[in-house]
C-alpha positions in Angstrom: -100.4 -65.0 -7.0 -97.9 -62.3 -7.9 -99.4 -62.0 -11.5 -103.0 -61.4 -10.3 -104.1 -57.9 -10.8 -105.8 -57.1 -7.4 -104.9 -53.5 -6.9 -108.4 -52.2 -6.5 -110.0 -55.2 -4.7 -109.3 -55.1 -1.0 -110.9 -58.4 -0.3 -108.9 -60.2 -3.0 -105.8 -58.4 -1.8 -106.3 -59.7 1.7 -106.9 -63.3 0.4 -103.8 -63.2 -1.7 -101.6 -61.8 1.0 -103.0 -64.5 3.4 -102.3 -67.2 0.9 -98.7 -65.9 0.5 -98.3 -65.8 4.2 -99.5 -69.4 4.6 -97.2 -70.6 1.8 -94.2 -68.8 3.3 -95.0 -70.1 6.8 -95.2 -73.7 5.5 -91.9 -73.2 3.6 -90.3 -71.9 6.8 -91.6 -74.7 8.9 -90.7 -77.5 6.4 -87.2 -76.1 5.7 -86.3 -75.6 9.4 -86.6 -79.4 9.7 -84.1 -80.2 7.0 -81.9 -77.0 6.9 -78.9 -78.8 8.3 -78.5 -80.8 5.1 -77.7 -77.6 3.2 -74.8 -75.1 3.2 -75.1 -71.9 5.2 -75.1 -69.9 2.0 -78.0 -71.9 0.6 -79.9 -71.5 3.9 -79.4 -67.8 3.9 -80.6 -67.5 0.3 -83.6 -69.7 1.0 -84.7 -67.7 4.1 -84.4 -64.5 2.1 -86.6 -66.0 -0.6 -89.2 -66.9 2.0 -89.2 -63.3 3.2 -89.6 -62.1 -0.5 -92.8 -64.2 -0.7 -94.4 -62.6 2.4 -93.0 -59.8 4.4 -95.4 -60.7 7.2 -93.1 -63.5 8.1 -90.2 -61.2 8.8 -89.7 -61.9 12.5 -89.5 -65.6 12.1 -87.1 -65.3 9.2 -85.0 -62.8 11.0 -84.5 -65.2 13.9 -83.2 -67.8 11.6 -81.1 -65.4 9.6 -79.5 -63.9 12.7 -78.2 -67.3 13.8 -77.0 -68.1 10.3 -75.2 -64.9 9.9 -73.3 -65.5 13.1 -72.5 -69.0 12.1 -71.3 -67.8 8.7 -69.1 -65.1 10.4 -67.6 -67.8 12.7 -66.8 -70.0 9.7 -65.2 -67.1 7.9 -63.2 -66.2 11.0 -61.9 -69.8 11.2 -60.7 -69.4 7.6 -58.9 -66.1 8.4 -61.3 -64.1 6.3 -61.7 -61.3 8.9 -63.3 -58.6 6.8 -66.1 -60.9 5.6 -66.6 -62.3 9.1 -67.1 -58.8 10.3 -69.6 -58.2 7.6 -71.7 -61.2 8.5 -71.6 -60.2 12.2 -73.0 -56.9 11.2 -75.6 -58.5 9.0 -76.8 -60.4 12.1 -77.1 -57.0 13.9 -79.4 -55.7 11.1 -81.9 -58.5 11.7 -83.1 -56.7 14.8 -82.9 -59.8 16.9 -81.8 -59.4 20.6 -78.3 -60.8 20.2 -76.2 -57.8 21.0 -74.2 -59.5 23.6 -73.4 -62.4 21.4 -72.3 -60.0 18.7 -70.1 -58.1 21.2 -68.4 -61.3 22.1 -67.9 -62.3 18.5 -66.4 -58.9 17.7 -64.1 -59.1 20.7 -62.9 -62.5 19.5 -62.4 -61.1 16.0 -60.4 -58.2 17.4 -58.2 -60.6 19.4 -57.5 -62.7 16.3 -56.7 -59.6 14.2 -54.4 -58.2 16.9 -52.6 -61.5 17.1 -52.2 -61.5 13.4 -50.9 -57.9 13.4 -48.4 -58.8 16.1 -47.2 -61.7 14.0 -46.7 -59.4 11.1 -44.9 -56.9 13.4 -42.5 -59.6 14.4 -41.8 -60.4 10.8 -41.2 -56.7 10.2 -44.1 -56.6 7.7 -45.1 -53.2 8.9 -47.5 -52.2 6.2 -49.6 -55.4 6.5 -49.5 -55.1 10.3 -50.7 -51.4 10.0 -53.6 -52.5 7.8 -54.6 -55.2 10.3 -54.4 -52.7 13.2 -56.4 -50.1 11.3 -59.1 -52.8 10.6 -59.2 -53.7 14.3 -59.6 -50.1 15.2 -62.5 -49.7 12.8 -64.2 -52.7 14.3 -64.3 -51.1 17.7 -63.5 -47.6 18.5 -61.8 -46.7 21.8 -59.9 -49.9 22.2 -57.1 -49.1 24.6 -54.8 -51.8 23.0 -54.9 -50.7 19.4 -54.0 -47.0 19.6 -50.6 -47.6 21.3 -49.8 -50.3 18.8 -50.6 -48.0 15.9 -48.4 -45.3 17.4 -45.6 -47.8 17.9 -45.9 -48.9 14.2 -46.0 -45.2 13.0 -42.8 -44.5 14.9 -41.2 -47.7 13.6 -42.2 -46.8 10.0 -40.9 -43.2 10.5 -37.6 -44.4 11.8 -37.3 -46.9 8.8 -38.0 -44.0 6.4 -35.4 -41.8 8.2 -32.8 -44.6 8.1 -33.4 -45.1 4.3 -33.0 -41.4 3.7 -29.8 -41.4 5.7 -28.5 -44.4 3.8 -29.3 -42.8 0.4 -27.5 -39.6 1.6 -24.4 -41.7 2.5 -24.4 -43.3 -0.9 -24.7 -39.9 -2.6 -21.9 -38.4 -0.5 -19.7 -41.5 -1.1 -20.3 -41.3 -4.8 -19.5 -37.6 -4.8 -16.2 -38.2 -2.9 -15.3 -41.0 -5.4 -16.1 -38.6 -8.3 -13.9 -35.8 -6.9 
């Protein structure tokens, strides 16, 4: 159907587009019955290929993709892959489906997990990794009242560590100078 030259024939254009829509619709219907047998990645790829056949089926495909993107994000979140989980939650948002509240809840859960992870790194005195985690959490949701104080605390801690290192180096230099004299 894609290779037929129908640019100037409106009747043929309509028939071909209708045939593509019917094919895509049947593919969507048949695959929705057996989709659970396949991986989430394959399902996403398959639904995108259906959309490529006929853009007229966009709404039905977007409903399926929206749910799959959220499921993929949840799976990535369980595997501590926060950045990709966030990406898939945002993909779900781009489908235009009315799932804004679900996405807000998922993002809130993601922020909680990232903050817990950052806190764990703070306890281990892994300040740079904790700072990256906090900065990522801040980028997920602006105006989060919990993140800014933690970032300020971490900035102060890192500043005091730098100051202590400078003082320590100065002591070593002064001690070496005294030894030399």
